[in-house]
C-alpha positions in Angstrom: 32.1 145.5 133.9 31.3 146.4 137.5 34.0 147.9 139.8 33.9 144.7 141.8 34.4 142.5 138.7 37.2 144.8 137.4 39.0 144.6 140.7 38.7 140.8 140.7 40.0 140.6 137.1 43.0 142.9 138.0 43.7 140.8 141.1 43.6 137.6 139.0 46.0 139.1 136.4 48.4 140.4 139.0 48.5 136.9 140.6 49.4 135.4 137.2 52.2 137.9 136.7 53.4 137.3 140.2 53.7 133.6 139.5 56.0 134.5 136.6 58.1 136.9 138.7 58.5 134.7 141.8 61.3 132.4 140.5 63.4 135.2 139.0 63.0 136.0 135.3 65.2 138.2 133.0 62.3 140.4 132.0 61.4 141.2 135.7 61.1 144.9 135.0 58.3 144.4 132.6 56.4 141.9 134.7 56.9 144.0 137.9 55.4 146.9 135.9 52.4 144.9 134.9 51.8 143.9 138.5 52.0 147.6 139.6 49.6 148.5 136.8 47.0 145.9 137.8 47.3 147.0 141.4 46.7 150.6 140.5 43.8 149.8 138.2 42.2 147.3 140.6 42.8 149.5 143.7 44.7 146.9 145.8 48.1 146.4 147.3 50.8 143.8 147.5 49.3 142.7 150.8 46.2 141.7 148.8 48.5 139.5 146.7 49.9 137.9 149.9 53.3 139.5 149.8 55.2 142.4 151.3 57.1 145.2 149.5 60.3 143.5 150.7 59.3 140.2 149.1 58.4 141.9 145.9 61.8 143.7 145.8 63.5 140.4 146.5 61.8 138.8 143.5 63.0 141.7 141.4 66.5 141.2 142.7 66.3 137.5 141.7 65.2 138.8 138.3 68.3 141.0 138.1 70.5 138.0 138.6 68.5 136.1 135.9 68.9 139.0 133.5 72.7 139.1 134.2 72.9 135.4 133.5 70.9 135.8 130.3 73.2 138.6 129.1 76.3 136.5 129.9 74.9 133.5 128.1 74.2 135.7 125.0 77.7 137.2 125.3 79.4 133.8 125.4 77.4 132.5 122.4 77.4 135.5 120.0 80.6 137.4 120.5 81.8 136.5 117.0 78.7 138.0 115.4 78.5 141.0 117.6 80.0 144.5 117.1 82.4 145.9 119.7 79.7 148.4 120.6 77.2 145.6 121.2 79.7 143.7 123.4 80.4 146.8 125.5 76.7 147.5 125.9 76.1 143.9 127.1 79.1 144.0 129.5 77.8 147.3 130.8 74.3 145.7 131.3 75.8 142.8 133.2 77.7 145.3 135.5 74.5 147.3 136.0 72.5 144.3 137.0 75.2 143.1 139.4 75.6 146.5 141.0 71.9 147.1 141.5 71.2 143.5 142.4 73.8 143.5 145.1 75.4 140.2 144.0 78.8 139.7 142.3 80.1 138.3 139.0 81.1 135.0 140.6 77.4 134.5 141.5 76.6 134.3 137.8 79.7 132.3 137.0 82.0 134.9 135.5 84.7 137.3 136.3 85.9 140.8 135.3 88.7 139.1 133.4 86.3 137.0 131.3 84.1 140.0 130.5 87.1 142.1 129.5 88.4 139.3 127.3 85.3 139.6 125.1 86.0 143.3 124.6 89.7 142.8 124.1 89.2 140.0 121.6 86.9 142.1 119.5 89.3 145.0 119.6 92.0 142.7 118.3 89.8 141.6 115.5 89.0 145.2 114.4 90.8 146.5 111.3 93.5 149.0 112.0 
């Protein structure tokens, strides 16, 4: 494949990944990484994709919120089957996404009280 064809292919793939990233998806980190890989391999920039670095970062921030929502959804649906360690890990993951995404728990429809209730309930269930 010629350099020109390779660049064109990488640009096409990056545009496809960008379409996935734009609305905010939970696996934003993976998709953002794929876009960066295609850019490096194809020798182009975000400007060639028609976006700025700030817009790219904003898409990733939307992804952080989507990931926090996904973790919360999982937590609400599977607490009974999860171990205390798993619940704490998920709650920590939600806090990390909230902190780095610069939004708050209310934005994803929860509170610290609700998150702590999952941990406390599991602790109460644990054998003495």
